[in-house]
C-alpha positions as CSV (number, residue, x, y, z in Angstrom):
1,M,-20.8,-5.9,-11.5
2,K,-18.0,-3.8,-12.7
3,F,-15.3,-2.0,-10.7
4,Y,-11.9,-0.5,-11.2
5,C,-9.0,0.4,-8.8
6,T,-6.3,3.0,-9.1
7,T,-2.8,1.9,-8.2
8,G,0.7,3.1,-8.4
9,R,2.3,2.7,-11.8
10,G,4.2,-0.6,-12.0
11,T,2.1,-2.2,-9.3
12,E,-0.9,-3.2,-11.6
13,C,0.3,-6.8,-11.9
14,F,0.3,-7.2,-8.1
15,L,-3.3,-5.9,-7.8
16,K,-4.3,-8.3,-10.7
17,K,-2.7,-11.2,-8.7
18,E,-4.5,-10.1,-5.5
19,L,-7.8,-10.0,-7.3
20,K,-7.3,-13.4,-8.9
21,T,-6.5,-14.8,-5.5
22,K,-9.5,-13.2,-3.8
23,Y,-12.1,-14.0,-6.4
24,D,-12.4,-17.3,-8.4
25,D,-14.4,-15.9,-11.3
26,V,-13.3,-12.4,-12.2
27,A,-12.1,-10.9,-15.4
28,V,-9.3,-8.4,-15.0
29,Q,-7.9,-5.8,-17.4
30,E,-4.8,-3.8,-16.6
31,T,-4.2,-0.2,-17.9
32,D,-1.6,2.4,-16.9
33,G,-2.4,3.1,-13.2
34,K,-5.8,1.4,-13.2
35,V,-7.1,-2.2,-13.0
36,F,-10.6,-2.9,-14.2
37,F,-12.4,-6.1,-13.1
38,H,-15.9,-7.5,-13.3
39,G,-17.5,-10.7,-12.1
40,N,-19.8,-12.2,-9.5
41,V,-18.8,-10.1,-6.5
42,T,-21.7,-11.2,-4.2
43,G,-22.3,-12.3,-0.6
44,E,-23.0,-10.6,2.7
45,D,-19.4,-9.5,3.0
46,A,-19.0,-8.4,-0.6
47,L,-18.3,-4.8,0.3
48,Q,-15.8,-5.6,3.0
49,Q,-14.0,-8.0,0.6
50,L,-13.6,-5.2,-1.9
51,L,-12.4,-2.8,0.7
52,S,-9.9,-5.2,2.0
53,L,-7.7,-5.0,-1.1
54,K,-4.2,-4.1,0.0
55,S,-2.4,-3.2,-3.3
56,A,-5.1,-0.8,-4.5
57,E,-5.1,3.0,-3.8
58,R,-8.8,3.6,-4.4
59,I,-11.7,1.5,-5.6
60,F,-14.6,2.7,-7.8
61,V,-17.8,1.4,-9.3
62,D,-17.1,1.4,-13.0
63,I,-19.9,3.5,-14.6
64,L,-18.3,3.6,-18.1
65,H,-14.9,3.0,-19.7
66,V,-14.7,3.8,-23.4
67,P,-11.7,4.3,-25.8
68,V,-10.7,7.7,-27.1
69,G,-9.3,8.1,-30.6
70,Q,-7.6,11.0,-32.3
71,L,-10.2,13.7,-31.6
72,D,-10.1,17.4,-31.7
73,K,-11.8,19.6,-29.1
74,R,-15.3,19.3,-30.6
75,G,-14.8,15.5,-30.9
76,L,-13.7,15.2,-27.2
77,L,-16.7,17.3,-26.0
78,T,-19.1,15.2,-28.1
79,L,-17.6,12.0,-26.7
80,L,-18.0,13.3,-23.1
81,H,-21.6,14.4,-23.6
82,T,-22.6,11.2,-25.4
83,S,-20.9,8.8,-23.1
84,V,-21.9,10.4,-19.8
85,S,-25.5,10.6,-21.0
86,D,-25.7,6.8,-21.3
87,M,-28.5,6.1,-18.8
88,K,-28.0,2.3,-19.1
89,A,-24.5,2.6,-17.9
90,W,-25.6,4.7,-14.9
91,Q,-28.4,2.3,-14.2
92,E,-26.0,-0.6,-14.0
93,G,-23.5,1.3,-11.9
94,L,-26.2,2.5,-9.4
95,D,-27.6,-1.0,-9.2
96,T,-24.1,-2.1,-8.1
97,L,-24.0,0.6,-5.4
98,E,-27.4,-0.5,-4.3
99,H,-26.4,-4.1,-4.1
100,L,-23.4,-3.1,-1.9
101,G,-25.8,-1.1,0.4
102,L,-24.3,2.2,-0.4
103,L,-27.2,4.0,-2.0
104,K,-29.1,3.9,1.2
105,V,-26.2,5.5,3.1
106,S,-25.4,9.1,3.0
107,P,-22.6,9.9,2.5
108,V,-21.2,6.8,0.8
109,F,-17.7,7.6,2.1
110,G,-16.3,5.2,4.7
111,Q,-13.6,5.1,7.3
112,N,-10.9,2.6,8.2
113,E,-11.6,0.0,10.8
114,G,-9.1,-2.7,11.5
115,D,-7.8,-4.3,8.3
116,S,-10.3,-2.7,6.0
117,H,-12.7,0.2,5.5
118,S,-16.0,0.1,7.3
119,L,-19.2,2.0,6.4
120,D,-21.1,1.4,9.7
121,N,-22.6,4.4,11.5
122,E,-21.2,6.9,9.1
123,C,-24.0,9.3,8.9
124,P,-26.9,10.4,11.1
125,P,-30.2,8.5,10.6
126,K,-31.9,11.7,9.5
127,K,-29.6,11.9,6.5
128,R,-30.1,8.3,5.4
129,K,-31.8,7.9,2.1
130,T,-34.3,5.2,1.1
131,G,-35.7,4.2,-2.2
132,S,-34.1,3.3,-5.5
133,H,-31.1,5.4,-6.6
134,V,-31.6,8.1,-4.0
135,S,-33.6,10.7,-5.9
136,G,-32.5,14.2,-5.2
137,A,-29.1,13.2,-3.7
138,S,-26.2,15.6,-3.7
139,F,-23.0,14.9,-5.6
140,R,-19.8,16.6,-6.9
141,V,-17.7,16.0,-10.0
142,S,-14.0,15.3,-9.8
143,C,-12.6,15.7,-13.2
144,K,-9.1,15.0,-14.4
145,L,-7.7,15.7,-17.9
146,S,-4.3,14.4,-19.0
147,G,-2.4,14.1,-22.2
148,K,-3.7,16.0,-25.2
149,P,-7.2,16.5,-23.7
150,R,-5.6,18.6,-21.0
151,L,-4.4,21.0,-23.7
152,K,-7.6,21.0,-25.7
153,L,-10.2,21.4,-22.9
154,D,-10.7,23.8,-20.0
155,L,-10.8,21.7,-16.8
156,K,-13.1,24.0,-14.8
157,R,-15.6,24.4,-17.7
158,T,-15.6,20.7,-18.5
159,S,-16.3,19.8,-14.8
160,S,-19.1,22.3,-14.7
161,Q,-20.7,21.0,-17.9
162,M,-20.5,17.4,-16.7
163,A,-22.1,18.4,-13.3
164,V,-25.0,20.0,-15.1
165,L,-25.4,17.0,-17.4
166,I,-25.4,14.4,-14.6
167,S,-27.8,16.6,-12.5
168,R,-30.3,16.6,-15.3
169,L,-29.8,12.9,-16.0
170,L,-30.2,11.6,-12.5
171,G,-32.1,14.4,-10.8
172,W,-29.3,14.9,-8.3
173,R,-28.2,18.2,-6.9
174,A,-24.6,19.4,-7.4
175,D,-22.9,20.2,-4.1
176,P,-19.1,20.5,-4.3
177,R,-18.7,21.2,-0.6
178,N,-20.7,18.5,1.2
179,P,-21.8,15.9,-1.3
180,Q,-23.3,12.5,-0.6
181,F,-21.7,11.0,-3.7
182,E,-18.7,11.7,-5.9
183,V,-18.4,11.1,-9.6
184,N,-14.9,10.8,-11.0
185,I,-14.2,11.5,-14.6
186,H,-10.8,10.9,-16.2
187,L,-10.1,11.7,-19.8
188,N,-6.7,10.9,-21.3
189,D,-5.3,10.1,-24.7
190,S,-6.5,6.5,-24.7
191,S,-9.8,6.3,-22.7
192,L,-12.6,8.1,-20.9
193,T,-13.4,6.6,-17.5
194,V,-16.3,7.5,-15.2
195,G,-16.6,5.9,-11.8
196,M,-18.0,6.4,-8.3
197,P,-15.6,5.7,-5.3
198,L,-16.7,3.4,-2.6
199,T,-14.9,5.4,0.1
200,E,-13.8,8.9,0.5
201,K,-10.4,8.0,2.0
202,P,-8.0,5.9,0.0
203,L,-7.7,2.2,0.8
204,S,-4.0,2.8,1.2
205,Q,-4.7,5.1,4.2
206,R,-4.4,2.4,6.8
207,S,-6.1,2.9,10.1
208,Y,-3.3,0.9,11.8
209,I,-0.4,3.1,10.6
210,K,-0.2,6.6,12.1
211,H,3.3,7.6,10.7
212,C,3.7,6.3,7.1
213,G,7.2,6.2,5.8
214,L,6.6,4.3,2.6
215,R,3.4,4.0,0.6
216,T,1.5,1.2,2.3
217,T,0.5,-0.5,-1.0
218,V,4.2,-0.8,-1.9
219,A,5.0,-2.0,1.6
220,W,2.3,-4.7,1.3
221,I,3.6,-5.8,-2.1
222,M,7.2,-6.1,-0.7
223,A,5.8,-8.2,2.2
224,D,3.8,-10.3,-0.2
225,L,6.9,-11.0,-2.3
226,L,8.7,-12.4,0.8
227,A,6.2,-15.3,0.9
228,I,6.2,-15.3,4.7
229,E,5.7,-18.8,6.2
230,P,4.8,-19.8,9.8
231,E,7.5,-19.1,12.3
232,D,9.6,-17.1,9.8
233,R,11.9,-14.5,11.3
234,V,11.7,-11.4,9.2
235,L,14.3,-8.5,9.5
236,D,14.2,-5.0,8.2
237,P,17.7,-3.5,8.9
238,M,16.6,0.0,8.0
239,C,13.0,0.0,9.2
240,G,12.4,3.7,9.6
241,A,8.8,4.3,10.8
242,G,8.2,0.5,10.5
243,T,5.7,0.7,7.6
244,I,6.9,-2.5,5.9
245,L,7.1,-4.5,9.2
246,I,3.7,-3.4,10.4
247,E,2.1,-4.1,7.1
248,A,3.6,-7.5,7.1
249,A,2.9,-8.3,10.7
250,V,-0.8,-7.2,10.4
251,N,-1.4,-9.3,7.3
252,W,1.0,-12.2,8.0
253,K,0.6,-12.8,11.7
254,C,2.4,-16.2,11.5
255,G,5.9,-14.6,11.5
256,T,8.2,-12.9,14.0
257,Y,9.5,-9.4,13.0
258,L,12.6,-7.5,13.9
259,G,13.3,-3.9,13.0
260,I,16.6,-2.2,13.2
261,D,17.4,1.5,12.6
262,K,20.3,3.7,13.3
263,D,18.1,6.8,14.0
264,M,16.3,6.7,17.4
265,A,13.8,9.2,16.1
266,Q,12.7,6.8,13.4
267,L,12.4,4.0,16.0
268,C,10.2,6.3,18.1
269,L,7.9,6.7,15.1
270,T,7.7,2.9,14.8
271,W,7.0,2.7,18.5
272,E,4.1,5.2,18.2
273,N,2.8,3.3,15.2
274,L,2.8,0.1,17.3
275,Q,1.1,1.8,20.2
276,D,-1.6,3.3,17.9
277,T,-2.1,0.0,16.0
278,R,-3.8,-1.9,18.8
279,I,-3.6,-5.0,16.6
280,P,-1.7,-8.0,18.2
281,V,1.6,-8.2,16.3
282,S,5.0,-9.6,17.1
283,I,7.5,-6.9,16.3
284,H,10.8,-6.3,18.1
285,L,12.9,-3.1,17.7
286,I,16.6,-2.4,18.2
287,Q,18.8,0.5,17.5
288,G,21.6,-0.5,15.3
289,D,23.5,0.0,12.0
290,A,22.5,-1.8,8.8
291,T,26.2,-2.0,7.9
292,R,27.0,-3.6,11.3
293,V,23.9,-5.7,12.0
294,P,23.9,-6.7,15.7
295,L,22.9,-10.3,14.9
296,P,24.8,-13.6,14.4
297,D,25.2,-15.4,11.2
298,G,22.2,-17.2,9.6
299,C,19.6,-16.2,12.1
300,V,16.7,-14.8,9.9
301,D,14.6,-16.3,7.2
302,K,13.7,-13.2,5.2
303,V,15.0,-9.7,4.9
304,V,13.0,-6.7,3.5
305,T,14.0,-3.1,3.4
306,D,13.5,0.3,1.8
307,A,17.1,1.4,1.2
308,P,18.3,5.0,0.8
309,F,18.1,6.5,-2.6
310,G,20.5,9.2,-1.8
311,Q,17.8,11.9,-1.8
312,N,15.8,12.2,1.4
313,H,18.1,10.0,3.6
314,L,21.8,10.5,3.2
315,V,24.6,8.1,4.2
316,D,28.1,8.7,5.6
317,V,29.8,7.0,2.7
318,S,29.2,6.7,-1.0
319,L,26.0,4.9,-1.9
320,D,27.9,2.1,-3.7
321,M,30.0,1.5,-0.6
322,F,27.0,1.7,1.7
323,Y,25.1,-0.9,-0.4
324,K,28.2,-3.1,-0.5
325,H,28.3,-3.1,3.3
326,V,24.5,-3.7,3.7
327,F,24.6,-6.6,1.2
328,S,27.4,-8.2,3.1
329,E,25.5,-8.0,6.3
330,V,22.2,-9.2,4.9
331,F,24.0,-12.1,3.3
332,R,25.6,-12.9,6.6
333,V,22.5,-12.9,8.7
334,L,20.3,-14.7,6.2
335,K,19.8,-18.4,6.4
336,P,20.5,-20.5,3.3
337,N,17.9,-20.0,0.6
338,G,16.7,-17.0,2.5
339,K,14.9,-14.3,0.6
340,F,15.9,-10.6,0.3
341,V,13.4,-8.0,-1.0
342,L,14.9,-4.6,-1.5
343,L,13.4,-1.3,-2.7
344,T,15.9,1.0,-4.3
345,S,16.2,3.7,-6.9
346,R,16.1,2.6,-10.5
347,S,19.5,4.3,-11.0
348,L,21.0,2.0,-8.4
349,V,19.8,-1.3,-10.0
350,N,23.2,-1.8,-11.7
351,C,24.9,-1.5,-8.3
352,V,22.5,-4.1,-6.9
353,Q,23.1,-6.5,-9.8
354,S,26.9,-6.3,-9.4
355,L,26.6,-6.9,-5.7
356,C,24.5,-10.0,-6.0
357,A,27.5,-11.9,-7.2
358,S,29.9,-10.6,-4.6
359,A,27.9,-10.3,-1.4
360,Q,30.0,-12.8,0.5
361,N,33.3,-11.4,-0.7
362,S,33.1,-7.9,0.9
363,H,33.7,-7.1,4.6
364,S,32.4,-9.0,7.6
365,Y,31.9,-7.9,11.2
366,T,31.8,-9.7,14.5
367,S,28.7,-8.1,15.9
368,Q,27.3,-8.2,19.4
369,I,23.7,-8.1,20.6
370,V,22.9,-4.5,21.4
371,Q,20.4,-3.9,24.2
372,C,17.9,-1.2,23.2
373,T,16.6,1.3,25.7
374,G,13.0,0.9,26.9
375,P,10.2,3.3,25.8
376,S,10.5,5.4,29.0
377,E,14.0,6.4,27.9
378,I,12.9,7.0,24.3
379,S,10.0,9.3,25.1
380,T,9.4,10.7,28.5
381,T,5.7,11.2,27.8
382,R,5.1,7.5,27.2
383,Q,4.7,4.8,29.8
384,E,5.8,1.2,29.3
385,P,2.7,-0.8,28.4
386,K,1.5,-3.3,30.9
387,Q,2.0,-7.0,30.1
388,E,-1.7,-7.7,30.1
389,E,-2.2,-5.0,27.5
390,I,0.4,-6.5,25.3
391,G,-0.3,-10.2,25.5
392,C,2.1,-12.8,26.8
393,H,3.3,-13.7,23.3
394,V,3.2,-10.3,21.7
395,S,6.1,-7.8,21.8
396,R,5.0,-4.2,21.1
397,S,7.4,-2.6,23.5
398,M,10.9,-1.5,22.6
399,S,12.0,-2.8,26.0
400,H,11.5,-6.3,24.7
401,V,14.1,-5.9,22.0
402,Y,17.0,-7.0,24.1
403,E,15.2,-10.4,24.3
404,V,16.3,-10.8,20.7
405,K,18.7,-13.5,22.0
406,G,15.7,-15.7,22.3
407,L,14.9,-15.2,18.6
408,I,18.3,-16.3,17.2
409,Q,18.9,-19.7,18.7
410,D,19.5,-22.7,16.5
411,C,21.0,-20.6,13.7
412,D,22.8,-22.1,10.7
413,S,25.7,-20.1,9.4
414,N,26.3,-22.3,6.3
415,G,25.0,-20.9,3.2
416,G,25.5,-20.3,-0.5
417,R,28.2,-18.1,-2.1
418,H,26.1,-15.3,-3.5
419,F,22.6,-13.7,-4.0
420,I,20.5,-14.9,-7.0
421,L,18.6,-12.0,-8.5
422,K,15.1,-13.5,-9.1
423,N,13.0,-10.5,-10.2
424,L,13.0,-6.8,-10.8
425,F,9.8,-4.7,-10.6
426,N,9.9,-1.1,-11.6
427,V,7.5,1.1,-9.6
428,K,6.6,4.7,-9.6
429,L,7.0,6.4,-6.2
430,G,5.6,9.9,-6.8
431,D,8.2,11.7,-8.9
432,T,10.8,9.0,-8.1
433,E,11.5,5.9,-10.2
434,G,12.0,2.9,-7.9
435,T,12.7,-0.8,-8.4
436,I,11.8,-3.7,-6.2
437,C,14.6,-6.3,-6.3
438,V,13.8,-9.9,-5.2
439,M,16.9,-11.9,-4.3
440,E,17.6,-15.3,-2.8
441,K,20.7,-16.5,-1.0
């Protein structure tokens, strides 16, 4: 069975690693923004295993993937018609959908449930199809042209032509408004790819995150890079809406998580996310400043954060000075050999590299534990959750943050002299060029 996933540029290697970890026998090929894989994806939970991929944006059954040479307009049209008319490729792809139980479900599109998408009870019984390959099913074509093909071909006309071709080939009815299935066609300078998505919503649209501050796939990757171990204390000193912490806490329940942010409005978003999650997690929140972290020395095992790029979130001082203060505080609160994973702008990588060797030599503060207000003071429309709703060992209420004293006992303030920059990963964040920096104390 053949599949491919779309993913953010620069994150293909992480999806490849995730696939290799999840499946013992799978062949993986990376391209720009896509990862193709095929192998023995079987079992009763085969579909749920596919939909549980965390570093993928969307996942498709791979109908066909062929190279594109230096072709003129006529050559591109010939390639499209010849390739899309390959009935054997469609037969294999539809067999895969049938094996996953999707051809008997209309529509194929799923919704999130817990940690992954679920296809249960998606459509009324009267709309369910039976029989091989759903004769007479409805579909729509989603066509994308990029590179030189975008200049040579008309997108609307090409989409219409492909819809007519597929309709004649499969006996399906084109319905752009309310289709049972979707066919994605992507033609660029290097390849032609045709696939059918397993879900309508992206896998990256998590059911357990209502307010998403950072792309969830990147948040998961950053949490994965932390290599969280049982009983680790993980800090995000600029947690914002809590995307990274929630992604980490949901997928690595063995740790204890602490989020700090200067902006109470951001902490309110995190609080709402936690209320909406309804998944037992151990996250504590506190209002504080990343340049004056209200924690003692050597009290956390891992630090992860999405630092300001100087675009959407401005700081009171120059970015260089802000980063210098943050690095000093992170160095101070980290235990020896602790890991620091930072997302920053690619233009600020030089600043990060220079700070790695001087983290301990900048300022230091004597911080005090700051008691955060409870949820009733943060939002008058919310009531503090009852203890039985939270669980005796789970802290989802901001009123529990002042118990942070219990999280920081037995701390060791002895450490190394600087950060060691272990890895840099360039990632595309929409129109912004970002870099994930992995450091160790």
